[in-house]
C-alpha positions in Angstrom: -25.9 -40.7 -18.4 -29.2 -41.9 -17.1 -27.7 -42.3 -13.6 -27.0 -38.6 -13.5 -30.6 -37.5 -14.0 -32.7 -36.1 -11.3 -36.3 -35.1 -12.1 -38.9 -33.1 -10.0 -42.5 -33.7 -10.7 -45.0 -31.1 -9.5 -48.7 -32.1 -10.1 -50.9 -29.1 -9.8 -54.7 -28.6 -10.2 -54.1 -26.8 -13.6 -50.7 -27.9 -14.8 -48.2 -30.7 -14.4 -44.6 -29.4 -14.3 -41.5 -31.5 -14.8 -37.9 -30.1 -14.3 -35.0 -32.3 -15.2 -31.4 -31.8 -14.1 -28.3 -33.7 -14.7 -24.7 -33.8 -13.1 -22.1 -32.6 -15.4 -18.4 -32.5 -14.8 -17.3 -29.0 -15.3 -13.5 -29.4 -14.7 -13.8 -27.9 -11.2 -16.0 -30.9 -10.0 -19.5 -32.1 -10.5 -22.2 -29.4 -11.0 -26.0 -29.8 -11.2 -27.3 -28.2 -14.4 -31.0 -27.9 -15.5 -31.5 -29.5 -18.9 -35.3 -29.2 -19.3 -38.5 -27.7 -17.8 -41.8 -28.7 -19.2 -45.5 -28.3 -18.4 -48.7 -29.8 -19.6 -52.3 -29.3 -18.8 -53.5 -31.1 -15.6 -56.8 -33.2 -15.4 -58.2 -35.2 -12.7 -56.7 -33.5 -9.6 -58.3 -30.8 -7.4 -56.9 -29.4 -4.1 -54.1 -31.8 -4.2 -56.5 -34.8 -4.3 -56.9 -37.3 -7.2 -60.4 -37.2 -8.6 -59.7 -39.5 -11.6 -56.6 -41.9 -11.7 -57.0 -42.2 -15.5 -56.9 -38.5 -16.2 -54.0 -37.9 -13.9 -52.0 -40.7 -15.5 -52.5 -39.3 -19.0 -51.6 -35.8 -17.8 -48.2 -37.0 -16.4 -47.7 -39.2 -19.5 -48.2 -36.3 -21.8 -45.8 -34.1 -19.8 -43.3 -37.0 -19.6 -43.4 -37.6 -23.4 -42.7 -34.0 -24.0 -39.8 -34.0 -21.5 -38.1 -37.0 -22.9 -38.4 -35.6 -26.3 -36.8 -32.4 -25.3 -33.8 -33.7 -23.1 -33.3 -36.9 -25.3 -32.9 -39.1 -22.3 -35.3 -41.6 -20.7 -36.7 -40.5 -17.3 -37.1 -43.4 -15.0 -37.7 -42.0 -11.5 -39.0 -38.7 -10.1 -39.1 -36.8 -6.8 -42.9 -35.9 -6.3 -44.5 -33.0 -4.5 -47.7 -33.5 -2.6 -49.9 -30.7 -1.6 -53.2 -31.6 0.2 -55.4 -29.6 2.7 -55.4 -32.9 4.8 -51.8 -32.6 5.7 -51.3 -32.7 9.5 -48.2 -31.3 11.3 -47.5 -32.5 14.9 -44.7 -32.1 17.3 -43.2 -35.3 18.9 -40.3 -36.2 21.1 -38.1 -39.3 21.1 -35.7 -40.3 23.9 -33.0 -43.1 23.7 -29.9 -44.2 25.8 -26.6 -43.8 23.9 -25.5 -47.3 22.9 -21.7 -47.1 22.9 -19.8 -47.7 26.0 -17.7 -44.6 25.7 -20.8 -42.5 25.4 -20.1 -41.2 21.8 -23.2 -40.5 19.9 -23.4 -42.3 16.5 -25.6 -41.8 13.5 -27.5 -45.1 14.6 -28.4 -43.4 18.0 -29.8 -40.4 16.0 -31.8 -42.8 13.9 -33.1 -44.6 16.9 -34.1 -41.3 18.5 -36.0 -40.4 15.3 -37.7 -43.9 15.3 -38.8 -43.3 18.9 -40.3 -40.1 18.0 -42.6 -41.8 15.5 -44.3 -43.7 18.3 -47.3 -41.3 18.4 -50.9 -42.2 17.7 -51.3 -41.8 14.0 -54.9 -41.9 13.0 -55.7 -45.2 10.9 -56.3 -43.3 7.7 -53.1 -41.3 8.0 -49.4 -42.2 7.3 -46.2 -40.4 8.1 -44.7 -38.5 5.2 -41.7 -36.8 7.0 -40.1 -36.9 10.3 -38.0 -33.6 10.6 -35.7 -33.2 13.6 -35.8 -29.7 15.0 -33.4 -29.8 17.7 -31.6 -32.5 19.9 -30.9 -32.5 23.7 -27.8 -34.5 24.9 -28.1 -35.2 28.7 -29.1 -31.6 29.9 -27.5 -29.6 27.1 -30.3 -28.4 24.8 -30.6 -26.7 21.2 -28.0 -29.0 19.6 -28.2 -29.1 15.8 -26.0 -32.1 15.1 -25.3 -34.5 18.0 -23.2 -37.0 16.1 -19.7 -37.3 17.8 -20.8 -35.7 20.9 -20.5 -37.6 24.3 -23.5 -38.3 26.6 -25.8 -40.8 28.1 -29.2 -39.7 27.0 -30.2 -38.5 23.6 -33.5 -36.6 23.1 -34.9 -35.2 19.8 -37.7 -32.8 19.2 -39.3 -33.5 15.8 -42.1 -32.3 13.5 -44.0 -35.2 12.2 -45.8 -34.4 8.9 -48.6 -36.9 8.0 -50.8 -37.3 4.9 -54.1 -38.9 4.2 -53.3 -42.5 3.2 -56.0 -42.7 0.4 -54.7 -39.6 -1.3 -51.1 -40.8 -1.1 -52.1 -44.3 -2.6 -54.2 -42.6 -5.4 -51.5 -40.2 -6.4 -48.7 -42.9 -6.3 -50.9 -45.3 -8.3 -51.5 -42.8 -11.1 -47.7 -42.1 -11.2 -46.7 -45.8 -11.2 -49.1 -46.4 -14.1 -46.8 -44.3 -16.3 -43.9 -46.7 -15.4 -42.1 -44.0 -13.4 -40.5 -45.0 -10.0 -41.1 -42.7 -7.1 -37.9 -41.7 -5.3 -40.0 -40.0 -2.6 -43.0 -37.8 -1.9 -42.1 -34.4 -0.5 -44.5 -31.8 0.9 -44.4 -29.0 -1.8 -43.5 -25.9 0.4 -40.6 -27.9 2.0 -39.2 -28.6 -1.5 -39.8 -25.1 -2.8 -38.1 -23.5 0.2 -34.8 -25.4 -0.8 -34.7 -23.3 -4.0 -36.0 -20.0 -2.7 -35.0 -19.4 0.9 -31.3 -18.8 1.8 -29.7 -20.1 5.0 -29.5 -16.6 6.5 -33.2 -16.0 6.2 -33.9 -19.4 7.5 -31.9 -18.7 10.6 -33.6 -15.3 11.2 -37.1 -16.7 10.6 -38.8 -16.8 7.2 -41.9 -18.2 5.4 -42.6 -19.6 2.0 -46.2 -19.2 0.7 -47.1 -21.0 -2.4 -50.3 -19.7 -3.9 -51.6 -22.4 -6.4 -54.7 -22.7 -8.3 -56.9 -24.4 -5.6 -54.5 -24.5 -2.6 -52.1 -22.2 -0.7 -49.4 -24.0 1.1 -46.8 -22.6 3.5 -43.8 -23.5 5.4 -42.2 -21.4 8.3 -38.5 -21.6 9.3 -36.6 -20.4 12.2 -33.0 -20.9 13.4 -32.4 -23.0 10.2 -35.2 -25.4 11.0 -38.8 -26.0 9.9 -41.2 -24.6 12.5 -44.5 -25.2 11.0 -46.3 -26.1 7.7 -49.9 -26.0 6.5 -52.0 -26.3 3.3 -55.1 -23.9 3.0 -57.9 -25.0 0.6 -58.0 -21.4 -1.2 -56.1 -20.6 -4.3 -56.2 -18.3 -7.3 -59.0 -20.2 -9.0 -61.3 -18.9 -6.1 -60.2 -15.3 -7.1 -61.3 -16.2 -10.8 -64.6 -17.5 -9.5 -65.4 -14.3 -7.7 -64.5 -12.2 -10.8 -66.9 -14.5 -12.9 -69.7 -13.9 -10.3 -68.9 -10.3 -9.9 -68.8 -9.5 -13.6 -71.6 -12.1 -14.4 -69.3 -13.5 -17.3 -67.9 -16.9 -18.2 -65.0 -18.4 -16.1 -62.5 -18.3 -19.1 -63.2 -14.7 -19.8 -62.9 -13.8 -16.0 -59.5 -15.6 -15.9 -58.1 -13.5 -18.8 -59.5 -10.2 -17.5 -58.0 -11.1 -14.0 -54.5 -11.8 -15.5 -54.4 -8.9 -17.9 -56.1 -6.1 -16.0 -56.6 -7.3 -12.4 -54.9 -5.7 -9.4 -54.9 -6.7 -5.7 -54.9 -3.1 -4.5 -57.9 -0.8 -5.7 -57.0 2.3 -3.5 -54.7 3.9 -6.1 -57.2 3.5 -9.0 -59.7 6.0 -10.5 -63.3 4.9 -9.8 -64.3 6.2 -13.3 -61.6 4.2 -15.2 -63.2 1.8 -17.7 -61.3 -1.1 -19.4 -62.1 -2.0 -23.0 -62.3 -5.8 -23.0 -64.1 -6.2 -26.3 -61.1 -7.9 -27.8 -61.0 -10.6 -25.0 -64.8 -10.9 -25.3 -64.6 -11.6 -29.0 -61.8 -14.3 -28.5 -63.8 -15.9 -25.7 -67.1 -15.9 -27.7 -69.0 -13.4 -25.4 -68.8 -10.4 -27.6 -72.4 -9.3 -27.2 -72.4 -9.7 -23.4 -69.8 -7.5 -22.2 -67.5 -4.7 -23.6 -66.1 -2.7 -20.8 -65.2 -3.4 -17.1 -64.6 -0.9 -14.3 -61.0 -1.3 -13.3 -61.5 -0.2 -9.6 -64.6 -2.5 -9.2 -62.5 -5.4 -10.7 -59.7 -4.7 -8.2 -62.1 -4.6 -5.3 -63.5 -8.2 -6.1 -59.9 -9.4 -6.3 -58.7 -7.6 -3.1 -61.5 -9.2 -0.9 -60.2 -12.8 -1.9 -56.5 -12.0 -1.8 -57.0 -10.5 1.8 -58.8 -13.7 2.8 -55.8 -15.7 1.6 -53.3 -13.7 3.5 -55.6 -13.7 6.6 -55.6 -17.5 6.5 -51.8 -17.3 6.4 -51.6 -14.9 9.2 -53.8 -17.3 11.3 -51.2 -20.1 10.7 -48.4 -17.7 11.8 -50.5 -16.8 14.9 -50.8 -20.6 15.8 -46.9 -20.6 16.4 -46.8 -17.1 17.6 -44.8 -15.5 14.7 -47.5 -13.2 13.4 -45.5 -10.1 12.2 -42.4 -11.6 13.7 -40.5 -13.1 10.8 -37.6 -10.7 10.0 -36.3 -13.0 7.1 -39.6 -12.2 5.3 -42.3 -14.0 3.3 -41.5 -15.4 -0.2 -44.4 -15.9 -2.6 -44.4 -18.4 -5.3 -46.8 -20.2 -7.5 -49.1 -19.3 -10.5 -51.2 -17.1 -8.2 -48.5 -14.5 -7.7 -48.8 -13.2 -11.2 -51.4 -10.8 -10.0 -50.5 -7.1 -10.1 -49.8 -5.5 -6.7 -50.0 -8.9 -4.8 -46.7 -8.0 -3.0 -48.3 -4.7 -1.6 -51.4 -6.6 -0.4 -49.3 -9.1 1.3 -47.1 -6.5 3.1 -50.2 -4.7 4.3 -52.0 -7.8 5.6 -49.1 -9.7 7.1 -47.0 -6.7 8.3 -43.8 -8.3 7.2 -41.3 -8.0 4.3 -42.8 -9.8 1.4 -41.2 -10.5 -2.0 -41.6 -12.8 -5.0 -39.5 -16.0 -4.5 -36.6 -16.5 -6.9 -34.3 -19.4 -7.8 -31.2 -18.8 -5.5 -29.5 -22.3 -5.8 -29.0 -23.5 -9.3 -27.6 -21.5 -12.2 -29.5 -22.2 -15.3 -29.7 -21.0 -18.9 -33.3 -22.0 -19.1 -35.0 -18.8 -18.1 -38.5 -20.2 -17.5 -37.2 -22.4 -14.6 -36.8 -19.2 -12.6 -40.5 -18.5 -13.0 -42.4 -18.7 -9.8 -44.6 -21.6 -11.0 -41.6 -23.8 -11.6 -39.9 -23.3 -8.2 -41.8 -26.3 -6.7 -40.4 -28.7 -9.3 -36.9 -27.0 -9.0 -36.9 -27.4 -5.2 -37.8 -31.0 -5.6 -34.4 -31.4 -7.7 -32.5 -29.7 -4.9 -34.1 -31.8 -2.2 -33.5 -34.9 -4.1 -29.8 -34.1 -4.9 -29.2 -33.2 -1.2 -30.6 -36.5 0.0 -28.9 -38.5 -2.7 -25.4 -37.1 -1.8 -26.2 -37.5 1.9 -27.5 -41.2 1.7 -24.3 -42.1 -0.1 -22.1 -40.6 2.6 -24.5 -41.3 5.6 -22.9 -38.7 7.7 -23.8 -35.5 9.2 -26.9 -33.6 10.1 -28.7 -34.1 6.9 -28.5 -37.9 7.0 -30.9 -37.5 10.2 -33.4 -35.8 7.8 -33.7 -38.8 5.5 -37.4 -39.5 5.0 -38.2 -41.9 7.8 -41.5 -42.8 6.1 -41.9 -46.2 4.6 -45.2 -45.0 3.0 -44.0 -44.9 -0.7 -42.3 -48.4 -0.4 -45.4 -49.9 1.0 -47.6 -48.4 -1.8 -45.0 -49.7 -4.4 -45.2 -53.0 -3.1 -49.0 -53.0 -2.8 -49.4 -51.7 -6.4 -46.9 -54.1 -7.9 -48.7 -57.0 -6.2 -51.9 -56.0 -8.2 -50.0 -56.0 -11.5 -50.5 -59.2 -13.6 
């Protein structure tokens, strides 16, 4: 039973989320089913970077303990999302000669081409997380998706190389290894989430996933079925809360509750004289004497300024790849920061694109909360892991080329185990 378990671990700045799935035989073949979704408060991490290994380890342990009690099965290994503003995304090309005498391209040729694409100058404090093939060229024929089985002399691949800061990767993996969990792989969070949220047709047309977290906003852009660009912006929903706290001159806990319960990202349709009675929240948060009413339009204007800045930064990333206002598949919003009223309208206005909330489109589940936007990262990790597991067992086809080429996690694993007594 343990062998059928796949777990996705999403370590955020405010919460650690773990989604557990299992392969079950339904009579019509094996099917992946969600058997648990758990979250626990997160400490010791900010903007995707570990600030205290002890705190992160205890947060993961608390979440893991709850998960194992819920599903009744020990969890030994996890797919982990990584989300850091220090992620770098570069294009690279690799060229190799086809090895077989008859010119037929094999999976080994594809692997060698991807290996050749990694021969770029990686800064000493960075390491490669993903090598993602965008398109292949066989002799002079370009835009090939899967060259295996084709005939040619020269194989060329264009890839996106995603690199992460070595120190952050080591700190994160060290905190996870201390809980006695094995790491299947580290996956950039918007790539994983896109597996659950964006359909094949949208990826073909051109679509983007935007994950608004507590302290970072990450994005991934797809076109013609392939990843085009990815980035992590160091602004999130906590910055909106901080702005509300400054604007209302109130404590941060109070500001967060007022933002969630009465906030809006579009002030234009609100009456400027409308006051909200917040005395109940003030009493619960222990600030009863300080603040009793809040002007709803003023609150929305504070929120709008920061929401517009987030979408402006997202649009700047689209401009880098010349896709500003040019993604007909639309933009899918996920993450805890999307629970703000009218955020869809604010996104449409600023990005000039179809914008909608991301939903789980891949796995049927009876656990409703898995479909919540804040769980989609962890759910995407399960789908990513399931795809790679099934591919690595067959070792054929296009997705085998997408197997993570990084040796980073294995190196850290050996390095950490060497320190153990």
